[in-house]
C-alpha positions, 0 to 999 in steps of 0.5 A: 178735091172733087167737084161740088156737085159730084160730092153733092149727088148722093146726097141730092138723091137721098133727099129725093128718095126721103121726099118720095117716101114722105110724099112731100117733094115741094116742102123738101124743095123749100128746106133745101132751098132755105139751108142753102140759102142759110149756108150761102150767107157770107158770115155763115160760110166763113164758119163753115170753113173755120176749124175752130167752130164745131159741127154741132154749133153749125148745126145749131146755127142752122137749125135756129135760123131755119126755125119751124120751116125745118121738119124733123126730117130735114133737120136730121138731114142737116145733122148728116151733112154735118157729120160728113163735113158736107154743109157747104155742098147744100146749094149744089145739093138743092139745085141737084135736088130740083132737077130730081123733082123736075124729072119726076113731076115732068116740068122743066123751067125755061126762061126767055130773054127778048129785046122787047117785052112779050105779050101773054099770048106770044108767052103762051105760044113758046110755052105750047112750042117748048111743051111739044118739043120736050115732052113736059110741062114748061114754067117759063120766066121772061125778061127783056134785054135791049142789048139784043136789038131783036129776037129772043134767046130761050134757055130750057135746060140743056136747050138753048135757042138764040134767035136773037139779032145780036147772036145772028151778027155774031154768027155772021162775024164768026163766018166772015172771019 
């Protein structure tokens, strides 16, 4: 069977095109995220894989749980996914949609994991450096991990910068071996 992201790609593009057409990228993000959470629920995912449960029943379940947070176009999108047996790839569709949205809005989500909490000034300096290097707006989330000993690890899309003491020690160990 094809990889889920391969299956999800055209649906994510279609969702993105619909969202752009309606000028509503943010609400589509919210709708897709909500639906992805619904189908990721353990009980719902078992129903999706159950041949005794009809696609119409699954659609009604998702629409009832989503309530008024899903508009008519979003509900129709869920119906199309169900008709094609693709409800199980909703999490991948949501993730790929977010990539399209980030590209269109020229931003990137970045994560910094540091050995010690970073000050606001340090975080802002990191955001400015990444912004200059990547040529886009940066949304930064910061966390701490004492096992790094010192330094930090930065992830932004495909870019990974490991400036941690642990990372340097691991590189040194590999070099010596």
